[in-house]
Backbone as a ProteinNet text record, in pm:
[ID]
protein_1_A
[PRIMARY]
MNIKEEFISTLSHEIRTPLTSIKGFSKTMLESWDLLSDEQKKKFLNIISQQSQRLIDLVENVLNVSKIDSGLSDTVLKKVDIVSLMNSSVALVKGNYKDFDFNISLCSKEPVLADINKLQQVLINVLDNAAKYSKDSKKIDISLKNNKSSAIISIKNYGTYIEKEHYEKIFDKFYRIDTYLKSTAQGSGLGLYITKHLLDDMGGKIELNSSKDENFCEFVIYIPLYEVESATKAALRKG
[TERTIARY]
9577.8	9674.3	9642.6	9623.5	9593.8	9722.7	9707.1	9821.6	9930.1	9887.6	9985.7	10059.2	9986.8	10050.3	10148.1	10110.2	10198	10324.8	10310.7	10426.5	10521.6	10466.6	10548.6	10621.6	10550.3	10611.7	10725.9	10700.8	10803.2	10924.5	10897.9	11007	11089.5	11021.3	11091.7	11185.6	11136.9	11220	11338.1	11311.5	11416.5	11526.2	11488.9	11587.2	11664.9	11593.3	11655.3	11762.2	11738.3	11830.5	11970.3	11984	12120.2	12182.3	12100.7	12154.7	12214.6	12146.5	12196.3	12328.9	12338.3	12462.8	12577.5	12549.8	12653	12702.9	12610.3	12648	12726.7	12679.5	12744	12885.5	12906	13039.5	13133	13079.4	13162.6	13212.1	13122.7	13158.3	13264	13245.2	13342.4	13481.2	13486.4	13614.2	13680.2	13601.1	13655.5	13709	13638.1	13676	13781.3	13792.5	13881.8	13976.8	14010.1	14090.3	14221	14292.2	14423.2	14411.9	14293.5	14273.8	14224.5	14182	14126.4	14234.8	14222.2	14315.6	14276.8	14367.6	14338.2	14219.1	14210.1	14098.8	13965.7	13963.8	13841.9	13802.5	13902.6	13874.4	13813.4	13869.9	13818.3	13675.1	13649.9	13516	13414.8	13450.4	13359.1	13334.1	13440.2	13424.8	13336.4	13347.6	13261.8	13115	13089.6	12952.2	12897.5	12978.8	12937.2	12906.5	12991.4	12971.7	12842.6	12819.1	12698.6	12571.8	12575.7	12457.5	12433.2	12540.8	12526.9	12459	12499.4	12437.1	12290	12260.3	12120.7	12036.6	12092	12022.3	12002.1	12105.6	12095.6	11985	11978.5	11875.6	11735.3	11718.7	11588.9	11548.2	11642.3	11613.1	11579.8	11656	11630.3	11492	11450.1	11316.9	11208.1	11224.7	11125.1	11120.9	11237.8	11242.5	11179.3	11202.8	11142.4	10990.6	10940.7	10795.5	10736.8	10806.4	10760.6	10753.5	10854.2	10857	10744.1	10720	10612.1	10477	10455.3	10327.6	10303.4	10411.7	10398	10369.8	10389.8	10366.4	10481.8	10593.8	10710.4	10785.8	10842	10917.9	11041.2	11155.8	11279.5	11338	11249.7	11291.5	11348	11464.1	11526.6	11545.6	11467.7	11471.5	11579.2	11667.8	11776	11798.6	11882.2	11920.8	12010.7	11972.3	12045.6	12086.2	12211.5	12262.4	12215.3	12107	12044.5	12132	12209	12296.3	12402.4	12468.7	12570.8	12511.1	12392.4	12327.7	12287.2	12238.1	12201.3	12323	12432	12553.2	12607.9	12608.2	12659.4	12566.2	12435.6	12339.2	12351.8	12367.5	12386.3	12514.5	12620.9	12749	12734.4	12661.3	12641.3	12564.7	12457.8	12377.1	12453.2	12526.4	12602.9	12704.8	12750.5	12844.5	12786.4	12654.1	12587.5	12542.1	12547.6	12503.2	12607.5	12726.8	12840.4	12825.8	12742.1	12724.4	12605.5	12546	12433.3	12481.7	12401.6	12430.6	12336.8	12389.3	12310.6	12333.1	12233.1	12243.9	12182.5	12263.1	12216.5	12210.3	12094.7	12075.4	12032.7	12117.1	12090.6	12061.3	11935.7	11893.9	11859.6	11893.7	11867.4	11976.4	12011.5	12108.9	12052.3	11921.1	11857.2	11859.7	11900.2	11898.6	11755.1	11739.8	11606.7	11602.3	11479.9	11459.9	11421	11512.1	11488.5	11575.3	11544.8	11631.4	11729.7	11856.9	11954.1	11964.3	11960.4	11972.1	11848.5	11731.3	11608.3	11593.1	11635.2	11627.9	11723.2	11841.6	11932.9	11873.7	11807	11742.4	11635.4	11559.6	11457.8	11521.7	11627	11693.1	11751.4	11817.1	11875.8	11767.6	11656.4	11545.2	11491.5	11466.9	11406.4	11505.7	11631.3	11733.7	11754.8	11764.3	11782.3	11661.6	11544	11420.3	11419.3	11462.4	11464.8	11560.2	11677.3	11774.8	11728.2	11673.8	11633	11525.2	11432.6	11318.9	11328.9	11450.9	11468	11469.1	11462.8	11463.9	11587.3	11570.2	11686.6	11757.6	11685.3	11746.3	11838.7	11949.1	12043.1	12070.1	11963.6	11973.2	11877.4	11929.6	11849.5	11869.2	11760.4	11766.9	11724.2	11806.8	11782	11789.8	11689.1	11691.9	11649.8	11698.3	11663	11629	11510.1	11469.2	11386.7	11331.8	11247.9	11138.9	11030.2	10930.2	10946.2	10844.7	10859.3	10876	10826.1	10826	10900	10929.4	10985.1	11096.2	11188.7	11281.6	11209	11226.7	11156.6	11259.4	11260.1	11357.2	11284.9	11330.8	11273.3	11374.5	11327.8	11411.2	11335.3	11389.3	11315.5	11395.6	11329.6	11392.1	11313.4	11367.5	11305.3	11291.9	11188.8	11165.2	11056.7	10997.6	10892.7	10774	10654.8	10533.1	10437.2	10380	10283.2	10151.4	10042.7	9912.2	9863.6	9779.8	9735.5	9662.3	9596.9	9521.6	9612.7	9743.5	9839.2	9912.9	9892.9	9972.8	9972.1	9856.9	9847.4	9875.8	9825.3	9834.6	9976.5	10062.8	10198.5	10276.1	10229.6	10295	10235.8	10136.8	10075.7	10162	10155.8	10227.6	10167.1	10252.2	10215.6	10161.5	10143.4	10085.7	10190.8	10155	10248.8	10180.2	10257.9	10206.3	10270	10189.5	10240.6	10351.4	10331.7	10428.1	10544.2	10540.2	10644	10714.9	10648.3	10713.2	10735.4	10657.3	10676.2	10766.7	10858.1	10952.2	11063.1	11166	11277.6	11370	11346.2	11430.2	11407.1	11514.7	11506.5	11452.3	11373.3	11323	11205.3	11185.5	11077.3	10947.2	10952.1	10831.3	10795.3	10885.4	10857.4	10918.4	11008.5	11084.4	10999.6	10899.3	10817.7	10724.3	10676.5	10593.4	10674.3	10795.7	10883.8	10917.3	10948.5	10983.7	10873.4	10749.7	10636.7	10623.4	10635.3	10616.9	10733.1	10853.8	10967.4	10945.7	10896.9	10870.7	10756	10650.6	10538.3	10587.8	10678.4	10729.5	10816	10868.8	10951.8	10874.8	10743.5	10663.3	10676.2	10726.7	10741.2	10637.8	10653.4	10563.9	10631.1	10572.1	10623.7	10508.6	10529.5	10428.2	10487.7	10400.7	10442	10382.2	10465.9	10421	10475.4	10397	10443.5	10378.7	10448	10396.6	10416.5	10308.2	10317	10384.3	10352.9	10409.9	10561.1	10605.4	10748.4	10817.6	10738	10788.6	10885.2	10835.8	10918	10835.6	10907.1	10845.7	10923.1	10851	10915.7	10857.5	10945.7	10905.4	10950.5	10858.2	10886.6	10875.1	10984.1	10993.3	10990.4	10907.3	10898.3	10948.4	11044	11098.7	11091.3	11040.8	11032.1	11168.9	11171.6	11294.1	11320.6	11446.8	11484.5	11452.8	11382.7	11357.4	11374	11429.3	11453.4	11324.6	11216.6	11088.5	11035.7	11038.1	10986.2	11074.8	11206.1	11298	11273.1	11245	11216.7	11088.5	10986.3	10859	10876.2	10957.7	10981.4	11052.7	11148.8	11223.2	11131.6	11041	10946	10850.2	10808.7	10718.4	10787.1	10915.5	10990.5	11012.9	11029.2	11052.9	10926.4
12969.7	13077.5	13140.1	13275.2	13338.5	13359.9	13412.3	13424.3	13515.2	13630.2	13724.4	13667.2	13599.7	13538.3	13429.9	13354.7	13249	13309.6	13422.3	13490.2	13536.5	13598.3	13648.8	13533	13421.2	13303	13250.2	13245.2	13196.4	13288.8	13420.7	13517.7	13511.9	13495.1	13484.7	13365.4	13254.4	13133.6	13157.5	13224.8	13249.6	13339.2	13433.6	13522.4	13450	13368.1	13298.9	13198.6	13133.2	13029.6	13084.6	13189.4	13241.9	13304.1	13367.8	13425.7	13317.6	13204.7	13093	13041.8	13029.7	12983.2	13080.5	13210.2	13313.1	13312.3	13307.9	13307.5	13181.5	13066.1	12939.4	12928.5	12960.7	12948.3	13057.9	13177.7	13283.9	13243.3	13187.7	13145.3	13035	12940	12830.9	12884.8	12979.9	13035.9	13115.2	13190	13268.7	13179.9	13070.8	12983.6	12879.2	12847.6	12737.6	12776.5	12905.3	12954.5	12877.4	12854.7	12788.1	12639.5	12583.2	12440.1	12411.2	12514.4	12496.8	12505.9	12422.2	12428.4	12546.9	12586.8	12696.4	12660.8	12534.1	12488.9	12502.3	12465.5	12478.2	12624.9	12710.4	12853.7	12911.4	12873.2	12922.8	12874	12748.6	12691.7	12766	12789.6	12858.7	13003.5	13070.4	13208.4	13215.5	13115.7	13109.9	13094.6	13010.3	12990.6	13119.8	13187.1	13314.3	13417.1	13422.2	13515.9	13485.7	13357.8	13318.4	13348.2	13318.8	13342.3	13492.2	13570.6	13716.3	13770.7	13720.1	13763.6	13724.2	13608.2	13563.7	13659.6	13705.1	13802.9	13934.8	13979.1	14103	14091.9	13977.3	13956.1	13961.3	13901.7	13903.8	14046.1	14122.3	14261.3	14344.7	14325.3	14400.3	14367.8	14241.8	14203.7	14274.8	14278.1	14345.3	14494.3	14557.5	14699.5	14726.6	14636.7	14651.6	14643.3	14550.7	14536.7	14662.7	14717.1	14839.8	14954.8	14964.9	15071.5	15053.5	14929.8	14900.9	14938.2	14898.1	14924.7	15074.2	15151.7	15295.5	15371.5	15303.5	15367.4	15453.4	15449.5	15528.6	15461	15540.5	15485.3	15571.6	15506.3	15577.1	15519.9	15466.3	15404	15507.3	15475.5	15560.8	15475.7	15506.5	15428	15480.7	15389.9	15425.4	15312.1	15338.2	15235.8	15133.3	15005.2	14899.2	14789.3	14748.9	14635.5	14508	14451.2	14337.1	14211.9	14195.7	14078.2	14079.5	14193.7	14207.1	14187.3	14245.3	14234.4	14090.9	14019.6	13879.5	13794.8	13815.2	13736.9	13761.7	13888.2	13919.8	13865.3	13868.9	13817.7	13666.9	13597.5	13451.9	13418.4	13494.1	13469.6	13487.7	13588.6	13612.6	13498.2	13452.3	13344.2	13212.1	13190	13064.9	13049.6	13161.3	13154.9	13083.7	13086.5	13017.5	12876.9	12844.1	12712.3	12658.8	12635.3	12601.9	12468.1	12379.1	12249.1	12247	12364.2	12373	12402.6	12359.9	12384.7	12494.9	12615.4	12727.9	12739	12701.2	12705	12834.8	12916.3	13046	13048.4	13090.3	13106.2	13250.3	13326.3	13467.4	13488.7	13515.6	13535.4	13680.5	13769	13911.5	13992.1	14105.7	14196.2	14337.1	14349.8	14480.8	14534	14659.5	14717	14736.1	14746.5	14765.3	14897.8	14941.9	15061.9	15017	15034.2	14980.5	15052.1	15025.6	15066.8	14951.6	14975.8	14865.7	14790.4	14862.2	14795.9	14711.1	14765	14690.1	14572.2	14589.8	14478.3	14367.3	14404	14301.1	14227.5	14301.4	14237.9	14139.9	14178.4	14090.2	13961.1	13976.1	13859.4	13768.3	13827.8	13748.3	13678.3	13748.4	13687.2	13564.5	13578.9	13468.2	13354.7	13388.8	13285.5	13207	13279.3	13215.2	13129.8	13179.9	13105.5	12975	12984.4	12866.3	12759.8	12803.1	12708.1	12651.1	12737.3	12698.9	12591.6	12601.3	12508.6	12406.7	12377.7	12280.6	12136.9	12120.7	11986.9	11910.1	11789.1	11705.7	11748.4	11822.5	11868.4	11985.6	11991.8	12102.4	12168.6	12178.4	12237.9	12356	12471.3	12591	12638.1	12649	12697	12843.7	12927	13071.3	13113.8	13187.7	13235.1	13381.3	13448.2	13587.8	13603.4	13655.2	13689.5	13817.9	13862.6	13981.9	13980.8	14053.6	14081.3	14227	14288.9	14425.7	14528.6	14497.4	14598.3	14557.9	14428.7	14383.1	14280.8	14283.7	14172.4	14066.3	13940.5	13830.9	13735.7	13725.2	13641.6	13522.6	13404.1	13281.2	13217.7	13185.2	13116.6	12992.9	12876.5	12750.9	12653.4	12595.2	12487.9	12359.2	12251	12120.3	12050.7	11969.8	11899.2	11963.4	12073	12144.1	12169.1	12143.4	12169.6	12253	12356.6	12441.7	12438	12410.4	12402.8	12541.6	12546.8	12673.1	12762.2	12703.5	12783.7	12876	12847.6	12928.9	13031	13028.5	13111.1	13259.4	13313.8	13455.9	13480.5	13391.4	13411.7	13402.6	13331.6	13310.6	13442.4	13546.9	13677.1	13766.2	13714.4	13791.6	13786.2	13893.3	13897.5	13796	13722.8	13623.9	13492.9	13485.7	13364	13254.5	13137	13025.2	12900.2	12816.5	12692	12575.4	12482.4	12369.5	12294.5	12271.5	12189.4	12269.3	12400.5	12484.3	12570.3	12670.7	12761.3	12698.6	12594.8	12529.5	12406.5	12411.9	12301.5	12319.2	12237	12246.7	12363.5	12429.7	12543.6	12660.2	12737.1	12853.1	12972.2	13055.9	13175.9	13233.3	13364.2	13431.7	13428.4	13394.7	13394.5	13531.4	13628.8	13764.5	13792.8	13708.5	13736	13761.3	13677.8	13691.3	13811.8	13841.1	13960.5	14086	14093.7	14207.5	14214.9	14099.7	14093.2	14149.9	14109.6	14157.3	14309.4	14362.9	14506.5	14587.1	14535	14601.9	14608.2	14500	14497	14589.9	14589.6	14681.5	14825.7	14859.3	14996.4	15033.9	14932.6	14958.2	14937.5	14913.3	14890.6	14750.4	14658.6	14519.3	14430.8	14300.7	14205.6	14069.4	13981.2	13845.5	13747	13635.8	13531.2	13396.8	13304.7	13170.7	13065.7	12971.5	12853.8	12730.1	12624.3	12501.3	12380.8	12269.5	12147.5	12027.8	11958.9	11840.7	11725.9	11711.6	11602.1	11617	11740.6	11764.2	11805.1	11827.3	11856.4	11975.5	12088.6	12209.2	12328.2	12431.4	12557.9	12669.1	12753.7	12858.9	12996	13089.4	13228.5	13306.9	13382.6	13461.2	13609.4	13682	13824.2	13907.9	14011.4	14104.4	14241.8	14297.2	14430.2	14513.3	14637.7	14720	14740.9	14730.5	14761	14911.3	14946	15087.5	15154.8	15266.4	15352.5	15495.7	15579.4	15718.6	15786.4	15762.1	15826.4	15783	15650.4	15601	15644.1	15651.4	15695.7	15841.7	15925.3	16067.3	16083.7	16005.7	16012.9	15970.7	15867.2	15819.3	15926.3	15994.3	16100.2	16216.5	16249.8	16359.3	16325.1	16198.2	16154.3	16165.7	16129	16137	16282.3	16370.3	16511.1	16581.2
18246.4	18219.1	18082.9	18078	17950.1	17871.5	17748.1	17657.3	17713.6	17771.3	17823.6	17943.4	18032.3	18149.1	18105.7	18002	17951.1	17893.1	17821.6	17764.7	17874	17978.7	18089.7	18157.5	18173.7	18234.6	18148.2	18017	17924	17921.8	17916.3	17912.5	18040.8	18154.3	18282.2	18281.6	18226.3	18216.2	18122.9	18009.5	17911.5	17969.3	18053.9	18116.3	18225.6	18304	18416.1	18369.1	18257.1	18209.5	18178.8	18095.2	18071.8	18195.6	18280.4	18403.7	18493.1	18502.2	18582.6	18528.9	18395	18333	18357.3	18336.2	18355.5	18499.4	18593.9	18735.2	18770.9	18723.5	18757.2	18704.7	18576.8	18518	18569.4	18597.2	18654.8	18793.5	18873.5	19009.3	19005.6	18912.9	18900.1	18864.4	18773.3	18732	18844.3	18920.1	19030.8	19143	19169.5	19281.8	19244.4	19115.4	19075.2	18962.4	18951.8	18840.1	18822.7	18930.8	18922.5	18890.7	18910.1	18884.7	18743.3	18675.2	18540.6	18434.5	18331.6	18219.1	18129.5	18042	17949.3	17859.8	17823.4	17738.8	17812.1	17940.7	18020	18038.8	18064.3	18079.6	17952.7	17837.4	17710.4	17687.5	17722.2	17705.7	17792.8	17917.4	18009.9	17966.1	17919	17872.3	17748.2	17661.2	17542.9	17583.2	17682.2	17729.7	17789.5	17869.3	17930	17821.1	17717.8	17607.5	17532.1	17501.9	17429.1	17508.7	17637.8	17721.1	17742.5	17745.2	17755.1	17629.9	17512.8	17388	17384.6	17439.2	17445.1	17529.5	17639.8	17724.3	17649.8	17579.2	17501.7	17397.5	17329.5	17227.1	17288	17405.3	17472.9	17508.4	17562.9	17601.4	17477.9	17368.9	17245.5	17190.2	17199.6	17152.5	17231.5	17363.7	17448.1	17417	17397.8	17364	17228.4	17132.6	17000.8	17007.8	17087.3	17103.4	17165.7	17264.1	17329.4	17229.8	17142.3	17042.1	16941.2	16900	16805	16865.1	16989.7	17056.1	17076.9	17089.9	17112.2	16982.8	16868.3	16739.2	16691.5	16762.2	16723.5	16608.8	16518.8	16406.6	16379.4	16370.4	16335.5	16206.7	16123.2	15997.8	15900.7	15842.1	15740.9	15614.9	15511.4	15388.4	15294.4	15251.3	15159.8	15060.6	14962.4	14865.3	14933.3	14925.9	14995.9	14897.5	14904.9	14826.9	14896	14846.8	14913.3	14907.7	14800.4	14788.2	14898	14914.2	15018.1	15156.7	15178.7	15309.4	15339.3	15238.4	15258.9	15292.9	15219.6	15245.1	15385.7	15429.2	15562.5	15671.4	15647.2	15745	15761.1	15648.8	15653.6	15728.6	15703.1	15771.2	15921.8	15964.4	16107.1	16173	16108.2	16165.2	16161.6	16053.2	16040	16152.3	16207.5	16318.6	16439.3	16453.1	16563.9	16527.4	16397.7	16350.6	16251.9	16302.6	16216.6	16145.1	16198.5	16134.7	16039.5	16013.9	15921.5	15780.1	15683.7	15542.7	15493.4	15472	15421.8	15271.2	15193	15047.3	14994.5	14926.4	14878.9	14726.5	14673.9	14529.4	14502.2	14432.6	14407.2	14258.7	14227.6	14088.6	14059.6	14151.3	14134	14203.9	14143.3	14204.3	14218.4	14198.1	14205.6	14349.2	14370.3	14505.5	14554.2	14684.3	14742.8	14819	14848.9	14929.2	15069.3	15165.1	15298.7	15401.7	15527.4	15638.3	15657.9	15630.6	15626.2	15759	15870.4	16000.3	16030.8	15997.6	16024.2	15930	15805.4	15711.3	15752.9	15802.1	15850.2	15970.8	16059.3	16174.1	16127.7	16024.9	15968.3	15916.9	15836	15777.8	15886	15984.4	16093	16173.3	16201.8	16275.8	16204.2	16073.1	15997.6	15975.9	15948.4	15931.5	16061.5	16171.9	16301.8	16336.2	16305.2	16328.9	16249.1	16123	16036.1	16089.8	16135.1	16189.6	16323.2	16406.2	16541.6	16540	16443.3	16440	16327	16283.1	16174.7	16224.8	16357.8	16420	16376.4	16320.4	16288.1	16159.8	16075.5	15950.5	15977.4	15905.8	15922.7	15788.1	15709.8	15577.5	15567.2	15525.7	15506.4	15362	15286.2	15148.8	15144.4	15081.8	15074.7	14928.3	14882.9	14744.4	14737.1	14632.4	14607.2	14459.6	14433.3	14297.3	14306.6	14196.6	14205.3	14098.4	14127	14025.4	13984.6	13928.8	13879.6	13991.9	14111	14217.2	14344.4	14361.5	14489.4	14472.8	14566.8	14583.1	14664.8	14628	14694.8	14752.9	14883.8	14954.8	15015.4	14982.6	15038.7	15134.2	15255.4	15354.7	15399.3	15366.9	15386.7	15472.7	15572.5	15649.9	15631.6	15682.6	15664.9	15800.7	15812.1	15938.4	16021.8	15972.1	16046	15953.8	16004.2	15927.5	16011.3	15951.5	16020.3	15944.1	16011.1	15946.2	15905.5	15801.2	15742.5	15841.7	15938.1	16034.8	16116.1	16114.6	16191.7	16105.9	15973.7	15882.4	15919.6	15948.8	15982.1	16129.8	16215.1	16359.8	16412.9	16339.9	16389.1	16401.3	16332.3	16338.9	16448.1	16520.6	16629.3	16755.3	16831.2	16958.7	17054.5	17125.8	17227.5	17168.5	17033.9	16976.2	16969.3	17016.8	17019.3	16967.4	16897.5	16842.1	16915.8	16961.1	17040.3	16968.3	16837	16763.3	16706.3	16723.3	16662.4	16765.5	16817.8	16912.1	17048.1	17082.4	17211.2	17198.1	17107.1	17092.2	17195	17182.5	17276.8	17243.9	17131.1	17093.3	17187.4	17209.1	17296.6	17218.9	17285.2	17220.7	17295.2	17281.6	17352.6	17274.7	17144.4	17064.6	17009.5	17019.7	16972.1	16834.9	16790.5	16668.5	16546.1	16521.8	16402	16410.4	16530.2	16550.3	16516.4	16567.8	16540.7	16392.4	16333.2	16191.2	16103.1	16127.6	16047.1	16056.5	16177	16194.1	16136	16142.7	16079.2	15928	15870	15726.4	15688.9	15768.8	15743.4	15738.7	15829.8	15840.6	15720.4	15650.2	15532.2	15401.9	15412	15292.8	15237.3	15318.9	15276.4	15342.2	15326.9	15391.1	15400.3	15479.6	15494.2	15489.9	15424.2	15411.5	15452.9	15487.1	15529.2	15437.3	15396.3	15322.4	15393.5	15393.1	15456.9	15389.9	15389.1	15326.8	15419.4	15448	15533.5	15459.7	15328.3	15249	15234.1	15205.1	15185.8	15315.6	15418.9	15553.3	15554.4	15503.5	15506.7	15554.1	15593.4	15634.3	15564	15491	15412	15445.5	15476.1	15494.7	15371.3	15314.6	15194.4	15228.5	15205.8	15240.2	15112.3	15111.9	14999.1	15043.1	14967.3	14995.4	14867	14874.4	14752.9	14687	14554.4	14481	14486	14476.8	14481.1	14348.6	14355.1	14239.8	14287.7	14205.3	14245.6	14288.6	14214.5	14245.3	14381.2	14408.5	14536.1	14651.5	14627.5	14732.1	14767.9	14665.7	14689.5	14768.8	14734.1	14807.2	14953.1	14972.6	15109.4	15192.8	15131	15200.2	15235.5	15144.6	15170.1	15283.1	15289.5	15396.5	15531	15536.5	15662	15701.6	15599.5	15628	15675.3
[MASK]
+++++++++++++++++++++++++++++++++++++++++++++++++++++++++++++++++++++++++++++++++++++++++++++++++++++++++++++++++++++++++++++++++++++++++++++++++++++++++++++++++++++++++++++++++++++++++++++++++++++++++++++++++++++++++++++++++++++++++++++++

């Protein structure tokens, strides 16, 4: 099976799983409504809601890949409060990982030049990825600092190690790692590919660091700091 065939097989499985859950719990509720307690109904509705969101995320990933491959861009670069965006993104992801410890260290308050919706998607993708593949560890360390030209965001999980030979390839479409992407965690394997291209489109970048001894995996995101001159140039390019 080649890489593309494997991806299609994986995606088909990922779509079938939530559909099966939605159909099964919906059927149970329709056929046994009067026999179910309010607690059971709430539990089943929560599962249906979660699996529906999972389907939406899968479809959005496929649409994003299609847009990237077509070369189309609707990026709008503006001044963004990165601190506020990071806090809201962490809150959104934490809602799906309530038993995780998200430690945030903010050493910079400088605004960035970015597309706010795409930057939030980047942050959510990487945060969700970190939690999803943290294995037994439930600790995520997040930091924000800056150099002269960029905000630097570090998102680190523990319990996962990636060898250096995969550092660049992991951002390729359809690329999967036996010990990482082929774990028991759910996912289509498109998140990091989409993340890299969203950052490229905003003039940013993402890098991977990992340590076998310390057993961690860290993604480092660079986003240009906001400057009036660079913002004006970006607006002129779009015009």
